[in-house]
C-alpha positions in Angstrom: 35.4 -5.1 7.5 33.5 -6.9 10.4 30.1 -8.3 9.2 28.6 -7.2 11.9 29.2 -3.6 11.4 26.9 -3.8 8.5 24.0 -5.6 10.8 24.1 -3.0 13.1 24.0 0.2 10.1 20.9 -2.2 8.7 19.5 -2.3 12.2 19.4 1.5 12.8 18.2 2.1 9.4 15.1 -0.2 9.8 14.2 0.8 13.2 14.6 4.5 11.6 11.5 3.1 9.2 9.7 1.5 11.8 9.8 4.4 14.1 8.6 6.5 11.1 5.0 4.8 11.1 4.6 4.6 14.4 5.2 8.0 14.9 2.5 8.7 11.8 0.6 6.2 13.3 0.0 8.5 16.7 -0.1 11.3 14.9 -3.3 10.8 13.1 -4.8 8.7 16.2 -7.4 11.8 15.8 -7.8 11.5 11.9 -11.1 10.6 10.8 -11.2 6.8 9.1 -7.4 7.0 9.1 -5.4 3.3 8.6 -2.8 2.3 10.7 0.3 0.9 9.4 2.8 -1.6 10.6 6.4 -2.5 9.5 7.6 -6.3 8.7 10.9 -6.7 8.7 13.1 -9.8 6.6 16.5 -11.0 6.7 19.1 -9.7 4.1 21.1 -11.6 2.3 23.0 -14.6 4.1 26.3 -15.4 2.4 26.9 -18.9 2.2 30.4 -20.3 4.1 29.7 -23.8 3.6 27.1 -25.6 1.5 25.3 -28.8 3.2 25.8 -32.4 1.6 25.4 -35.5 2.2 28.8 -37.2 2.8 29.9 -41.0 1.7 29.2 -42.2 5.4 25.4 -41.4 4.8 25.4 -38.6 7.2 24.4 -34.9 6.1 26.8 -32.3 6.1 25.1 -28.9 7.5 25.5 -26.0 5.9 27.2 -22.7 7.4 25.6 -19.0 6.5 26.1 -15.6 8.1 23.5 -13.0 7.5 24.1 -9.5 7.1 21.4 -7.5 8.5 18.1 -6.8 8.0 15.7 -5.4 5.6 11.9 -3.5 5.4 9.8 -6.0 4.1 6.6 -4.6 3.6 4.7 -1.4 5.4 1.5 -2.9 5.4 -2.2 -0.7 6.1 -4.4 -2.7 8.9 -8.0 -1.9 7.0 -10.0 -3.2 10.3 -13.1 -0.5 10.8 -12.6 2.2 13.6 -15.1 2.7 16.0 -18.2 5.0 14.8 -18.9 8.2 16.1 -22.1 10.1 16.0 -22.0 13.5 15.1 -25.9 14.8 14.6 -24.7 15.9 10.7 -26.5 15.2 8.0 -23.6 15.0 5.4 -21.0 12.8 7.9 -21.4 9.7 6.4 -19.6 6.1 8.0 -19.6 2.8 6.3 -20.4 0.0 9.0 -18.5 -2.6 7.2 -16.3 -3.2 4.2 -15.9 -0.9 1.2 -14.9 2.4 0.8 -16.6 6.0 -1.0 -15.4 6.4 -4.4 -14.9 10.1 -5.3 -13.8 12.2 -8.4 -11.7 15.0 -9.2 -13.9 17.3 -10.9 -10.7 18.9 -12.6 -8.5 15.6 -13.7 -11.6 12.9 -13.5 -9.4 11.3 -11.2 -10.9 8.8 -8.9 -10.0 7.8 -5.4 -11.0 5.7 -2.6 -11.6 6.7 0.8 -13.1 5.6 4.0 -13.5 9.1 5.7 -17.5 10.5 5.4 -17.1 13.9 6.4 -18.2 15.5 3.5 -20.5 18.7 3.1 -22.3 20.1 0.1 -20.8 22.9 -2.0 -22.6 26.0 -3.7 -23.9 23.7 -6.5 -25.5 20.9 -4.2 -22.6 18.5 -4.8 -21.8 16.4 -2.3 -17.7 16.4 -1.7 -15.2 16.1 0.4 -13.3 19.2 2.1 -10.9 19.5 -0.7 -13.6 19.5 -3.2 -13.4 15.6 -4.6 -16.9 14.4 -5.5 -18.8 11.3 -4.4 -19.6 9.0 -7.0 -23.0 6.9 -7.3 -26.4 6.9 -9.3 -27.9 9.6 -10.6 -30.3 10.9 -13.4 -33.2 8.5 -12.3 -30.7 5.9 -11.7 -29.7 5.6 -15.0 -26.3 7.0 -14.8 -23.2 7.0 -12.5 -21.6 10.1 -11.9 -21.3 13.1 -9.2 -23.9 12.8 -6.2 -26.1 16.2 -6.5 -28.3 17.2 -4.0 -31.1 19.4 -5.3 -34.5 19.5 -6.2 -33.7 18.4 -9.8 -35.8 15.6 -11.3 -38.4 15.6 -9.0 -41.7 13.3 -9.6 -44.5 15.1 -12.2 -46.8 15.6 -9.3 -44.5 18.0 -7.5 -46.1 21.5 -7.1 -43.8 23.4 -9.5 -43.4 26.4 -6.6 -42.1 23.7 -4.4 -38.4 23.4 -3.3 -36.1 21.2 -1.2 -35.9 21.5 2.5 -34.2 18.5 3.8 -32.5 15.5 3.0 -31.8 12.1 4.1 -29.2 9.1 3.6 -30.2 5.7 3.8 -28.0 2.6 5.2 -28.6 1.4 1.3 -27.1 5.1 0.2 -30.3 6.3 -1.3 -30.0 10.3 -1.5 -33.9 11.1 -0.6 -35.3 15.0 -1.0 -37.9 15.9 0.7 -40.0 19.1 -0.8 -41.7 22.1 0.6 -45.0 20.6 -0.3 -44.1 17.2 1.2 -43.2 15.6 -1.7 -40.6 13.3 -1.0 -38.5 11.2 -4.2 -35.0 9.2 -4.5 -32.6 12.0 -5.7 -29.5 9.2 -6.5 -27.6 6.1 -4.7 -24.1 6.9 -2.9 -22.0 3.5 -4.2 -19.8 1.7 -2.3 -16.2 -0.3 -3.6 -14.6 -2.9 -2.3 -11.0 -4.7 -3.1 -9.8 -8.2 -2.9 -6.2 -6.6 -2.5 -6.2 -3.3 -0.3 -2.5 -3.4 0.4 -2.3 -2.4 -3.3 -4.0 1.3 -2.5 -1.1 4.2 -2.0 -2.0 7.1 0.4 -2.3 10.3 -1.2 -2.9 12.1 1.6 -6.1 14.2 2.4 -7.5 10.5 3.5 -7.6 9.6 -0.2 -6.7 6.3 -2.1 -5.4 6.0 -5.3 -4.2 2.5 -6.9 -8.2 1.0 -7.6 -7.4 -0.7 -11.0 -4.2 -2.4 -9.3 -6.3 -3.4 -6.0 -9.2 -5.7 -7.3 -11.9 -3.5 -7.5 -15.5 -5.0 -8.1 -15.6 -5.1 -12.0 -11.9 -5.6 -12.8 -10.0 -3.9 -15.4 -12.8 -1.6 -15.5 -14.2 -1.1 -12.3 -17.7 -0.6 -11.2 -18.8 0.4 -7.5 -21.7 -1.6 -6.3 -25.1 -0.5 -3.8 -23.9 -0.3 0.3 -25.3 -3.7 1.6 -24.7 -5.7 -1.9 -21.9 -8.0 -2.8 -19.9 -8.3 0.6 -20.2 -4.2 1.0 -21.1 -2.6 4.5 -23.9 0.0 4.9 -24.0 3.3 5.4 -24.1 5.1 8.6 -25.5 8.8 8.0 -25.0 11.5 10.6 -21.7 9.3 11.9 -17.9 9.2 11.2 -15.6 6.6 11.5 -12.8 7.0 13.6 -9.0 6.1 13.3 -8.0 2.4 14.0 -4.7 3.5 15.7 -4.3 1.6 19.1 -2.5 4.0 21.3 -1.6 1.3 23.9 -0.3 -0.8 21.0 1.7 1.9 19.1 3.6 2.9 22.5 4.1 -0.8 23.2 5.7 -1.0 20.1 7.8 2.1 20.3 9.5 1.1 23.3 10.3 -2.4 21.7 11.8 0.1 18.4 13.5 2.5 20.8 15.5 -0.7 22.4 16.1 -2.3 19.2 17.6 0.7 17.7 20.0 1.2 21.0 21.1 -2.5 20.6 21.8 -2.4 16.7 23.7 1.0 17.5 25.7 -0.8 20.4 26.6 -3.8 17.1 27.9 -0.4 15.9 30.3 0.6 18.9 31.4 -2.8 19.9 32.5 -3.1 16.3 34.5 0.0 16.2 36.2 -1.1 19.8 37.1 -4.5 17.6 38.4 -2.6 15.1 40.2 -0.3 16.9 42.1 -2.9 18.7 42.9 -4.5 15.0 44.5 -1.3 14.4 46.6 -0.9 17.4 48.0 -4.7 17.0 50.8 -2.6 15.7 52.4 0.0 17.4 
């Protein structure tokens, strides 16, 4: 069997993987805070025909190897920041700089990281994702960490007992401030962020969520502990804004063209190998 045939097959397989990644990037070009991915190739196992060695005359004998194709070494997410877009919606949040929001499933209590800040307030006042994951931060007098809730609880003692919450605002440092009908304003909680030394260890779970927080080197180490925005290398929070996808369509279409040509070239290798094998079979007629 010709080695070139196997190399051509491996080329088709890996270019198909790259095509899948490019297609996913283009499909998510308008997804909130989506992070594009790229495919890195590496050469496959090489068969050694001759080992390099030194001869008696002092000159070196070069080694000879024949490669067996290509493999996909990695599919890496590109965590550069996307552009920020003003929306005018108070529950829309964007991170200007490094960091991720931490959200928790209220049923399984599993925590995830996300850059997508298209949040909403549910019927109980919890700040949640569109799928109901609750945003994490400091609550109850800034003494405990838990689900961020925007309501009139823990109002100062000087607040009118009949006063109700009218509006709320979220500052760049993550502070959630509640405004009461009697003019009282107080801090209800602080949205916290998490950052990672190895974000490539994060796994996409769909719905703009990442799992694998512990493996990605979070703040707090083995017991991940988020921090306030603007500290520990974290960015600040921009209220009434969303981060756009960081997909560069011009670059993706350029990669699409080169991937298509690489696929065609690999297919041509298979065709040529087939013609050579056909000639060998036809040697004896």
